[in-house]
N, C-alpha and C positions, 0 to 999 in steps of 0.2 A: 650124243643124241638128241634128234630131232622130236620133240613131243607136241601134240596138237590137241587141246581140249576144245571140244565142239559143244555148245551149249545155246539155250535160246535167249539166254539174257544173263547179266551179273546183277540183276537186282537183288534185294535183301531175301535170301530164302537159303534154306539148309544145303541144297546141292550146289547153291552158287559159292556158300561159304567154303565148302570141302573143295572146291576147284581152285579158289584163291589161295587157301593154305597150302595144297599140293603144288600149284603153280610156283608161289613164293619159295618154296623147299626147294623145287628142282631148279628152278633158276640160278640159285646159290650153290647148286651142285655143278655149275659150269653146263648145264643143259641148255638147248636152245627151245624156248618156252613160246607157244601161240595159244591165244584163246580165241576161237571163231565164233563169233554172237550170230545167230541164225535170225533171231527178230528183233529184238529192243537193244539199243546201246546204252542202255543205263547201266552204271557200274555204281555200286553201294560200297565194294568192299577195297580195301587199300591193296594196292598191286606193284610189286616191284617194277620201277621204269624199264628195267631190260625185258621184261615181258610184251611180246607183241600184241597188240589186240585189234582185232579186224570185224568190223560189222558187216555181214554180207547181204543184209537186206532189213526189210521191217515185218512187220505183222501181216500176215496173208489175210486175216479175217475169214479164212475157210474157203476161200475162193481158189477155184482149180487153177487159174492163170499165176496167183500169187506162189502156190505150193510148186508149181513147174518151174517157176522162175528162181524157186529157193534150191531145188536139185540141180538144175542148172548151174547157178552159180557155187554151189558146192563141188559138183562134179568139175567144173573149170579149175578149182583149188586145187583138187586132188590131182589132176592131171599136171599141174606145174609143181606140186611138192611130192616127189616119188620116194623121196629117203626118209619120210616122217612116218612116225607111228600115231595114229588118231585113237583118242579116248573121247567118247561119246556118253553125255549124260543125260538120262530121262529118256521116258518110253518114246515120244513123239519126236524128239531130236535123233534117237537112235533109229528110228524108222526111216527117217529122212536121210541120215548119213550111209544107211545100208544102201537105199534105193539108189544114192548118188554114186556109190562106189562099185556097184555091181560091175564084174567083168574087169576091173581094173588092178585086181590082186594087190590092193593096200591092206595094210596092216590096220585093221580097225577091232578095237576093244570096246564093247559096249556095257554100260553100268546101269542097271536097274535100281533106280532110287525111292521106291514106294511100294505098296502092297501089291504086287502083281495081279490080284484076284479084283483089285478096282478097276481094271481096264475094260472100257466097253468094245472095245475092238480087238480083243485078245486073239481072234482067229488069225487077224491080218498081222498083228505082232508077232505070233509064234511062227508063222511061215516065213517072215524077213527076218526072223532072230537067226534063223540057221544059215544066213551068209555070213555073218561074222566071224571072226578069227577066235575071239576070247570073250569071256562073260566074268563080270563081277557083281556081286550080289551084296548086300549089307549084312544078311542074315541067313543061316542054314533054311528058315524057314520059307525065305523068299525064293533061295534055289531050287527048293523042291516043290515050287510051283509048276518047274518046266521039265521037259521031255529028259529023258535018260541022256540022250545024245548031248544035250546043252549041258547038263550037270556033269559029264565027263571032262567037259572043257570049260569049267568054270572055277572060280576061286571065291571065298567069302572074305571080304574086307571091310573090317567097320571103319566108321568116321574117325577121324584125328581130332584131336583136343588141338586148339591152337596154342602156341607158346604165351599168348597174352591172355589167357585164361587166370585169372587173379588166384594166389594162394588162398586157402581157407581162413575165414573170418572166425577170429578167436574171442570177440567181445560181446557185449549183451546185443543181441538181435532186435531189430525193430519189430514192432507188431504189424508185420506186412505180410501179406500171402502175393505171390507173384506168378504171373504166367507169360511166357514169351513165344509169340508164334502169329502167322496171318490169321486175319480174321476171316476165317473160310469155314464151311460147313463141315470139313473133315476134322478139324480141331475141335469142335462141339464145344464152344465157349458158352452155349446156352446151357447146357449140363453144369458147368463150372459155375455161372450165374445162380443157377439152382440149389446147387449144393452150397454155394457159399451164402445164399439166403436163410439155409437151415442151419449152418454153422452159425452164423451171428446171432440168431435165436438162443443158442446157447453158450456161447462165448464171447463175451464183448470186448471192444477196444482194438480189434484187427480191422484193418483196411485192406482191401484187394486192388491191385494194379495189373492191369492186362497191356503189355507191350506188342505192338504189330500193326499193321495196314490191312486193308481188306474191305472186299465190297459190303460185308455185313455189319460194318462198325454202326452206322446210324441205327440198324435194327436192333444189335445187342445194347445200345445205350438205352434205346427204348424200352427193351426188355428189363433191363436193370430197373428202371423206373416203375415199371410194372409190378416188380417183385418187391418194392419197396426199399432197395438197396443202392438207388441212385446215388445218395449223396456220400456214401463209402465205398463206390467203385469209381477207379480212374482208368478211362482209355488214354494211352499214350501212344505216339506213333513208333515206328521203327527207329531204333537209338543206336548208333555204333558202338557207344560206349554202355550199352546195357548192362553188360557184366559187372561193371563198376558201379554201377546204379543199384543193382540187386544183390550186391556181394554180402551185406549186413542184414538182409530180409529174414523173415523168421521161417518161410518156407516157400517151396516151387511147387506147383501143382500143374500136370498134364492131363487134360481130359479128352484127349483124342480118341476118335473111332478106328483110327489106323494110321500108321506111320512106317517108315523104313525104319530109320533109327533116326530121333529125333534129335539134331544137334543141338537144341536149346536144352532138353533135358541132359544130353550128355553133358555139357557145359555145366549146368545145374549140379549135376552129380559130382564131377569132379574137382569143382571149387568148393565142395562141401556144404553145399545148401541141403538142408533136410527136405526130402522131396516125397510128394504123393503122385502116383500115376496110375492111369488106366492101365490094364494089360492088354494092350492092343496090339492086332495083328500089324507087322508082319514079324514081331518077336524082338523089336528093338528094346522094349522097355524091360521084359524079362531076361534079356542079356546084361543090363546094366544093374538091375535093382533086384536083390534077393530079399522077399517079402519079411519086413522086420526086423532084417539084419543091417541093411544101409538105406531103407526106404519102405515105403508101403504100396503094394499093388493092390488094385481094386478091379472088378469086372467092369468092361466096358459099358456105358450107358446106365450105369447103376447109381442114381441120385442120392439115395441112404448110403451105400458104401463108401461114396467118395465124400460126402459130408461127415459120417462118422468118423472116417481116418483122418480127415482134417481136425476134427475136434479130438481125437485120440493125439494126435502130434502136438496140437496147441496148447493141451492140459498137461504135457509131460515133459517139461525142458530136459530133464535127463534122458530121455529117447531121444529127443532131437539132436542134443549134442553127441549120443553113441551114433546115431545115423550120420551126422555130418563128418565124424572121425574116419567111419569105415567106408563113406563115399569117396572123401578125398585120397584115400588110399589107391584108388582107380586111376588117377591121373597117368601115371607112369606107363600103365598099360595100354592108354591108347595116346601115347604122345605122338608128336609129328613124325619124329624118327623112326617110330617102330612100325607106325602105319604105312609111311612113306616107304620103307624097305619092302613092304609086302607089294607095293605097286611096282617098284623096281624089280621084283623078281618076275611078274608076270609080263612088264615090259622087255 
């Protein structure tokens, strides 16, 4: 079987991590695997040398000529590789892949990777999506954002947990609160900083460390200073070994306004980190977390609820340990073998 993943880039992000995990798995199953990069050639994830990596072009800057050139390059590739199943990831990439494969009878599976309700060009998206062959969604909620015709030809496949996710830490945890994610508006790190400022007035001795890159870094650093917590908040860049770095932290917090399935949350849960998360659309958090069973869910955008949950967890070590044990038990459910088997079924 020849499989080709289509994505804008392989820079550090949740979609790219899933592609890396699946590609490495499939190539070990003696499948011919290619990754087509339609924009940036940056690769932040470790890929098996047997995987073919092709960069078709660069950023278009939204210019018509650049977009047409991208479509032409994709179409040329499709024409030359007829016996391949194509897996496209991400809304804009999906639309380019569909346009490029029109009237070519190529087998194209598209995967929606975020909250479909956040798409500004949903009418164009929904029209083009009709021309794909199969659809993969991360959650039931995401699938039900689309027409019955699309739903009937869809499957829900959650994200896999990499084999490199460490086992649950069983020693005394450091008094460190961690978050991992791009420093962008969707992740609502401002809410996290506000909640942490309130938290630190009640509970002392805890620091906050945020891993990730993004255009909001300088603004968030300034906001931390304004809140009076600049000295106890650390902004770290994307780190390939972030899981080892946070393994013995006290708690993980996700403050996002919306997500597909947050890979960083999935990894935190399955490695047994006590977690607090917003119950954000499009349903990934509530898929992973049962409130006060293996973590705490709070309403989106609620500063007080987030701070209160952090205080509750920080002041009850028995609860934190109980959450840690229950969360780590999910690791097998999201193993690469199980999730890849679901992808193989649709392939």
